[in-house]
N, C-alpha and C positions, 0 to 999 in steps of 0.2 A: 388400373382396377379391372378385375375380371368381370365378365358379363354374368348376370343373374342365372342361376340354375333354372332350367325350364320346369314348370309344374309337371309336365309329362315324365321327365327324367326322374324327378323326385318321387312321383307316384310309382314308377317302375322299381326304384330302390325299395320303397315301402312294401310293395307287393312281394318282392323277393324276400325281404326280411320277415314278412308275415308267413310266407309259405314254408320257410325252412323249419326243419324239425329241431327241437331242443337237443342240446348236446347231452352227454358227450357223444361225439361221432366216432363210430368204429370203422372197420374196413369196408363195410357194405353201406354206402351212402345212397340215399334216395336221389332221384333226378332233381328235385327242387333244392336239395342241399348242395348238390354239385353245381347247379346254376348259381346259387348264392355265393359259393366259394369262388367260382370262375369270375364273377363280376366284382368281387370285393376289392381286387387290386385297382380297379378303376373307380368304383363307388366311393371308397373311403377317401382318396385324395380329392375327389370332386366335392364331397361333403365338407371336408376341411377347408377347401378353397371358398366354398359358399359361406362358411362360418366367418372366415377371415374377411371376405368381401363385406358381409353385413356388419361386422365389428368396425371396419374402416368407415363405412357409411354412417354408422351411429356416432362414431368419434368426430366426424366432420360436422355434425349437427350442433347448433348452439345449445348450451345447457339451459335448464329452467331458469336459473338465476340470471343468465345473460338475456334471455327473452324478457323477463320481468323488468330488469334495469333498462333495457332498450325501449320498452313501451311505457315506462313510468311517466316521462314528461308529457307525452301525447295524451295519455289517459288522465293525467292531472289537469291538463288544459281543458279537455272535454268536460270533466267533472266540474271545474270552476264555472263553466258556462251555465251549469244548472244549479249553481250555488252549493255544490258539494266540495268540501275541502279536505285535504289530507290523503287523497287517493295515491298520489305519487309517493309520499312517505311510506304509506302502508305497503305499496308494491316493493319499495326498496327493502323494507323489513322482511317481506316474504322472500326476496332474493337472498338476503343474508341468511335466513333460516334454511333456504334450499342449499346454499353453499355449506352450511354446517351439518347438512344431512337430515334435517328435520322435514317432516311432511306437511306441517301446518305452520 
């Protein structure tokens, strides 16, 4: 996995993007437009690598349903100590709903 893009580099890219003039670009480009174009060959692959790194990081995290199912037995046991029943079942229902794409 690649290392995270530094905030400074991301800020530099953002500054170049902000400073560049809107197209269409003709034969007489301003300095900021030339700088933007010159850095694009490095900036675009770096941004794509960052997107891929973040997607991989996100994919490695447990889903909401997995977290709910994993915590259900412990939460059920704690709730029973206080005389509250059905918490584990409700968490499993929420996990099923999460898997089905529902938010509630």
